[in-house]
C-alpha positions as CSV (number, residue, x, y, z in Angstrom):
1,P,49.9,-53.4,-20.8
2,L,48.4,-54.9,-24.0
3,H,50.7,-56.3,-26.7
4,G,53.6,-54.1,-25.5
5,A,51.6,-50.8,-25.2
6,L,49.9,-49.2,-22.2
7,Y,46.1,-49.3,-22.4
8,E,43.8,-47.3,-20.1
9,E,40.7,-49.3,-19.5
10,L,37.4,-47.7,-18.3
11,I,36.1,-49.7,-15.4
12,A,33.6,-47.3,-13.8
13,K,31.8,-44.1,-14.4
14,N,30.9,-41.6,-11.6
15,G,31.6,-44.3,-9.0
16,R,29.3,-47.0,-10.5
17,S,30.2,-50.1,-12.5
18,L,29.8,-50.1,-16.2
19,N,26.5,-51.3,-17.6
20,D,26.4,-54.1,-20.3
21,K,26.3,-51.6,-23.2
22,E,29.3,-49.7,-21.7
23,K,31.2,-52.9,-21.1
24,K,30.7,-54.0,-24.8
25,T,31.9,-50.5,-26.0
26,E,35.0,-50.9,-23.8
27,E,35.7,-54.3,-25.2
28,K,35.3,-53.0,-28.7
29,N,37.8,-50.1,-27.9
30,K,40.2,-52.7,-26.4
31,R,40.1,-54.8,-29.6
32,K,40.6,-51.7,-31.8
33,F,43.6,-50.7,-29.6
34,I,45.2,-54.1,-30.0
35,R,44.7,-54.0,-33.8
36,E,46.4,-50.6,-33.9
37,V,49.3,-51.8,-31.8
38,E,49.8,-54.8,-34.0
39,K,49.7,-52.6,-37.2
40,R,52.3,-50.3,-35.6
41,R,54.6,-53.2,-34.8
42,Q,54.3,-54.6,-38.4
43,R,55.4,-51.2,-39.7
44,G,58.4,-51.2,-37.4
45,L,57.0,-48.3,-35.2
46,H,56.9,-48.1,-31.4
47,P,53.8,-50.0,-30.3
48,Q,52.3,-47.2,-28.2
49,P,49.7,-45.3,-30.3
50,E,49.9,-41.6,-30.1
51,K,47.0,-39.8,-28.4
52,R,45.9,-36.6,-30.0
53,P,45.9,-34.1,-28.5
54,G,48.6,-35.3,-26.2
55,I,51.4,-34.0,-24.0
56,R,54.8,-35.8,-24.0
57,F,57.0,-34.9,-21.1
58,G,60.5,-34.3,-22.4
59,D,63.1,-31.7,-23.5
60,Q,60.8,-30.3,-26.2
61,L,58.1,-29.5,-23.7
62,M,60.5,-28.3,-21.0
63,R,62.5,-25.9,-23.2
64,R,59.5,-23.7,-23.8
65,Y,59.3,-22.5,-20.2
66,R,61.3,-20.3,-17.8
67,Y,61.8,-21.7,-14.2
68,T,62.1,-20.1,-10.8
69,L,63.0,-22.0,-7.6
70,L,60.4,-20.9,-5.0
71,R,61.1,-23.0,-1.9
72,S,61.5,-26.5,-0.4
73,E,58.5,-28.3,0.8
74,N,57.4,-31.9,1.8
75,V,54.7,-33.6,-0.2
76,D,53.6,-37.2,0.7
77,R,56.8,-37.7,2.7
78,H,59.1,-36.5,-0.1
79,A,61.4,-33.5,0.3
80,C,60.7,-31.5,-2.8
81,W,61.9,-28.4,-4.6
82,V,59.0,-26.2,-5.5
83,I,59.6,-24.7,-9.0
84,A,57.4,-22.2,-10.8
85,F,57.2,-22.3,-14.6
86,E,56.0,-19.8,-17.2
87,P,56.3,-19.7,-21.0
88,K,59.4,-18.0,-22.4
89,E,59.0,-14.8,-24.4
90,G,58.9,-14.9,-28.2
91,D,57.9,-17.5,-30.6
92,L,57.3,-20.9,-29.1
93,P,56.9,-24.2,-30.9
94,V,53.5,-25.0,-32.4
95,D,53.5,-28.4,-34.1
96,E,50.0,-29.5,-32.9
97,M,46.9,-27.7,-31.6
98,M,47.8,-28.6,-28.0
99,D,51.0,-26.5,-28.3
100,H,48.8,-23.4,-28.4
101,A,47.4,-24.3,-24.9
102,L,50.8,-25.3,-23.6
103,N,52.3,-22.0,-24.7
104,Q,49.7,-20.2,-22.5
105,S,50.2,-22.4,-19.4
106,T,51.9,-21.5,-16.2
107,G,52.2,-23.6,-13.0
108,T,54.3,-25.2,-10.3
109,L,56.4,-28.4,-10.2
110,W,57.2,-30.3,-7.1
111,I,60.5,-32.3,-7.7
112,A,61.7,-34.9,-5.3
113,Q,65.2,-34.0,-4.0
114,E,66.2,-37.6,-3.6
115,D,65.9,-38.7,-7.3
116,F,64.5,-35.7,-9.3
117,G,61.1,-37.5,-9.8
118,L,58.1,-35.3,-10.5
119,V,55.8,-35.6,-7.4
120,R,53.2,-33.0,-8.4
121,L,52.3,-30.6,-11.2
122,D,49.8,-27.7,-10.9
123,F,49.0,-25.7,-14.0
124,V,46.7,-23.0,-15.2
125,M,46.1,-21.6,-18.7
126,R,46.6,-17.9,-18.4
127,K,44.8,-16.8,-21.6
128,P,41.8,-18.4,-23.5
129,F,42.8,-20.8,-26.3
130,K,40.8,-20.8,-29.5
131,Y,40.3,-23.8,-31.8
132,W,39.8,-22.7,-35.4
133,A,39.9,-19.0,-34.5
134,G,37.1,-19.6,-31.9
135,L,34.6,-20.9,-34.4
136,L,34.9,-24.5,-33.1
137,A,35.6,-23.9,-29.5
138,V,37.2,-21.5,-26.9
139,I,38.8,-23.0,-23.9
140,R,39.1,-20.7,-20.9
141,N,39.6,-20.9,-17.1
142,T,41.4,-24.2,-17.3
143,E,43.4,-25.5,-14.4
144,G,44.6,-28.8,-13.1
145,R,46.7,-30.9,-10.8
146,L,48.6,-34.2,-11.6
147,D,50.0,-36.2,-8.7
148,F,52.7,-38.9,-9.1
149,Q,53.8,-41.7,-6.8
150,R,57.2,-43.5,-6.7
151,V,56.3,-47.2,-7.5
152,E,59.9,-48.4,-7.7
153,S,63.3,-46.9,-7.3
154,D,63.5,-43.9,-9.8
155,V,60.1,-44.8,-11.3
156,W,57.3,-42.3,-10.8
157,L,53.8,-42.9,-12.3
158,P,50.6,-40.8,-12.2
159,V,48.1,-41.6,-9.4
160,H,45.7,-38.7,-9.6
161,F,44.6,-36.0,-12.1
162,D,42.1,-33.2,-11.6
163,L,41.1,-30.9,-14.4
164,K,38.7,-27.9,-14.3
165,L,37.6,-27.1,-17.8
166,D,35.4,-24.2,-19.0
167,L,34.7,-24.0,-22.7
168,N,32.4,-22.5,-25.3
169,V,31.6,-24.8,-28.2
170,M,30.7,-23.3,-31.6
171,M,29.8,-20.0,-29.9
172,V,26.6,-21.4,-28.5
173,K,27.1,-23.9,-25.8
174,N,29.0,-23.3,-22.6
175,I,30.4,-26.5,-21.0
176,R,31.9,-26.6,-17.5
177,R,33.5,-29.9,-16.4
178,F,35.5,-31.1,-13.4
179,I,37.3,-34.3,-14.5
180,T,39.1,-36.6,-12.1
181,K,41.2,-39.6,-13.1
182,T,42.8,-42.0,-10.6
183,W,45.3,-44.8,-11.3
184,T,45.6,-47.6,-8.7
185,N,47.2,-51.0,-8.1
186,Y,50.4,-50.6,-10.1
187,R,52.3,-53.8,-10.4
188,R,55.2,-55.1,-12.4
189,I,54.1,-57.3,-15.3
């Protein structure tokens, strides 16, 4: 936490420590983040800056899907309900560019039976998603997994994220990436 908002600090790249230039860039990013948080506070807004594109878990996100209980299963010592989700038929909300991708995503949720915490989320985008009618980029073959850990009673936080991304940029460059993000050492501040 920095000034009442969560800040994700880059501390390593591909398993190596940051070099001096990367450390300076990260410090600059941190100072910029703090300035933005302070400006939001002065305007009476929530201190956490919005990330674009971003996904906020909540009713608005969850209402766009249809759910099916598949089975019960244990994940990391947690008895879970395994629930499939897929987009509902018809017009779905599109307030931001990310909504187009969400409206094409299907997947599976693992929900802890003890306290309804989200233990795991697997997802796949079932159709390609085009930015600016495909002129800017086309995202295809995207899938991912997000794992959560209970860090306190009824508090679940992300611990691991894998994303396989395949995109075509400006109809000329194909980019394939496998992105992994890990969160460690949670502690109460």
